[in-house]
PAZAPA-4460 file (N, C-alpha, C; in steps of 0.05 Angstrom, whole numbers, plus 32768, in hexadecimal, padded with zeros to 4 digits):
% residues 72
    n_x    n_y    n_z   ca_x   ca_y   ca_z    c_x    c_y    c_z   seq   type   mol
   8426   6E04   8118   8421   6DF1   8104   842F   6DD7   810C     1      M     A
   8423   6DC1   8103   842F   6DA8   8109   8446   6DA2   80F5     2      T     A
   8458   6D91   80FE   846D   6D88   80EB   846D   6D6B   80E7     3      T     A
   845B   6D5D   80F5   8459   6D40   80F2   844F   6D39   80D7     4      A     A
   8458   6D23   80CB   844F   6D1A   80B1   843E   6D01   80B3     5      N     A
   842F   6CFE   80C8   841E   6CE7   80CB   8407   6CE9   80B8     6      S     A
   83FD   6CD2   80B0   83E7   6CD2   809C   83CE   6CDF   80A8     7      P     A
   83BE   6CEB   8097   83A5   6CF7   809F   838F   6CED   808E     8      T     A
   8376   6CED   8098   835F   6CE4   8089   8355   6CFA   8076     9      A     A
   835F   6D12   8078   8356   6D29   8069   835D   6D25   804B    10      L     A
   834A   6D29   8039   834F   6D26   801C   835C   6D40   8011    11      D     A
   8376   6D3E   800D   8385   6D55   8003   8388   6D55   7FE5    12      C     A
   8378   6D44   7FD7   8379   6D44   7FBA   8363   6D57   7FAF    13      S     A
   8354   6D64   7FC1   8340   6D78   7FB8   834E   6D92   7FB3    14      V     A
   8340   6DA4   7FA6   834C   6DBE   7FA0   834D   6DCF   7FBA    15      S     A
   835E   6DE3   7FB9   8361   6DF6   7FCF   8345   6E02   7FD4    16      V     A
   8338   6E0B   7FBF   831E   6E17   7FC1   830A   6E05   7FCE    17      N     A
   830A   6DEB   7FC6   82F7   6DD8   7FD2   82FD   6DD4   7FEF    18      D     A
   8316   6DD3   7FF6   831D   6DCF   8013   8313   6DE6   8023    19      M     A
   8317   6DFF   8019   830E   6E16   8028   82F0   6E18   8028    20      I     A
   82E3   6E0F   8013   82C5   6E10   8012   82BA   6DFC   8027    21      S     A
   82C7   6DE5   8029   82BD   6DD1   803C   82C5   6DD7   8059    22      R     A
   82DD   6DE3   805B   82E8   6DE8   8075   82F6   6E04   8075    23      H     A
   82E5   6E19   8079   82EF   6E34   8078   8307   6E39   808C    24      P     A
   8308   6E2A   80A2   831D   6E2D   80B5   8338   6E26   80AB    25      E     A
   8339   6E1A   8093   8353   6E13   8087   8361   6E2A   8078    26      T     A
   8352   6E40   8073   835D   6E57   8064   8376   6E62   8071    27      A     A
   8376   6E64   808C   838D   6E6E   809A   83A5   6E5D   8097    28      G     A
   83A1   6E43   8095   83B8   6E31   8091   83C5   6E36   8076    29      V     A
   83B4   6E38   8061   83BE   6E3D   8047   83CD   6E59   8046    30      F     A
   83C2   6E6C   8053   83CF   6E86   8054   83EA   6E85   8063    31      N     A
   83EA   6E76   8079   8403   6E73   8088   841A   6E67   8077    32      A     A
   8413   6E55   8065   8426   6E49   8053   842B   6E5A   803A    33      Y     A
   841D   6E6F   8036   8420   6E7F   801F   8414   6E74   8005    34      G     A
   83FF   6E63   800A   83F3   6E56   7FF4   83DB   6E67   7FEA    35      I     A
   83DB   6E6C   7FCF   83C6   6E7E   7FC4   83AB   6E71   7FC6    36      D     A
   8399   6E7E   7FD3   837E   6E75   7FD7   836A   6E83   7FC4    37      T     A
   8374   6E93   7FB3   8363   6EA2   7FA1   8367   6E97   7F84    38      C     A
   8379   6EA3   7F76   837E   6E9A   7F5A   8389   6E7E   7F58    39      C     A
   8398   6E75   7F6C   83A3   6E5A   7F6B   8392   6E46   7F79    40      G     A
   837A   6E4E   7F81   8368   6E3C   7F91   835E   6E24   7F81    41      G     A
   8361   6E24   7F67   8358   6E0D   7F57   836A   6DF5   7F58    42      G     A
   8383   6DFA   7F62   8397   6DE5   7F64   838F   6DD2   7F7A    43      A     A
   8396   6DB8   7F78   8392   6DA6   7F8F   83A4   6DAF   7FA6    44      T     A
   839C   6DA7   7FBD   83AC   6DAD   7FD5   83C8   6DA3   7FD2    45      V     A
   83CB   6D8A   7FC7   83E5   6D7E   7FC3   83F5   6D8E   7FAF    46      Q     A
   83EA   6D96   7F99   83F9   6DA7   7F86   8400   6DC2   7F90    47      N     A
   83ED   6DCE   7F9F   83F3   6DE8   7FAA   840A   6DE6   7FBE    48      A     A
   840B   6DD1   7FCD   8422   6DCD   7FE0   843C   6DCA   7FD0    49      A     A
   843C   6DBB   7FBC   8454   6DB7   7FAB   845D   6DD2   7F9F    50      R     A
   8449   6DE1   7F94   8450   6DFC   7F88   845A   6E0F   7F9D    51      D     A
   8453   6E0C   7FB6   845C   6E1E   7FCC   8475   6E13   7FDA    52      A     A
   8480   6DFC   7FD0   8497   6DEF   7FDC   8491   6DE7   7FF8    53      N     A
   8479   6DDD   7FFD   8470   6DD4   8018   846C   6DB6   8016    54      V     A
   8473   6DA7   802B   846E   6D8B   802C   844F   6D87   802D    55      D     A
   8445   6D77   8019   8428   6D73   8018   841C   6D66   8030    56      A     A
   842B   6D52   803B   8421   6D44   8053   841F   6D56   806B    57      A     A
   8433   6D68   806E   8432   6D7B   8084   841B   6D8E   8081    58      T     A
   8417   6D98   806A   8401   6DAA   8064   83E6   6D9C   806A    59      L     A
   83E3   6D84   8060   83CB   6D76   8065   83C6   6D71   8082    60      C     A
   83DA   6D6A   8091   83D8   6D66   80AE   83D0   6D80   80BC    61      N     A
   83DB   6D96   80B3   83D4   6DB0   80C0   83B8   6DB9   80B9    62      D     A
   83AF   6DB3   80A1   8393   6DB8   8099   8380   6DA7   80AA    63      L     A
   8387   6D8E   80AD   8377   6D7B   80BE   8376   6D86   80DB    64      D     A
   838C   6D8F   80E5   838E   6D9A   8101   837B   6DB2   8104    65      A     A
   837B   6DC3   80EF   836B   6DDC   80F1   834D   6DD3   80F2    66      A     A
   8346   6DBF   80E2   832A   6DB5   80E2   8323   6DAA   80FD    67      I     A
   8335   6D9A   8108   832F   6D8D   8121   832C   6DA1   8138    68      R     A
   833D   6DB6   8138   833C   6DCB   814D   8321   6DDA   814A    69      V     A
   8319   6DDF   8132   8300   6DED   812D   82E8   6DDC   8136    70      S     A
   82EA   6DC2   8134   82D4   6DB1   813B   82D3   6DAC   8159    71      A     A
   82E8   6DB2   8167   82E9   6DAD   8184   82D9   6DC1   8194    72      A     A
***
């Protein structure tokens, strides 16, 4: 996982469920951070990060990286 906090173009204001629906390859990232992708999937990515004590920018960057790897 990346640790850089550089800005990303990925919209992390969507819900966890929406992110996984749009980009199924992100499910593993959420799981790696211990973020609930089932019952807690209605929370925004940003709020889910906060609830899991994860830096939201780092999570968003890692989600973006998973999408980019999948697209390559």
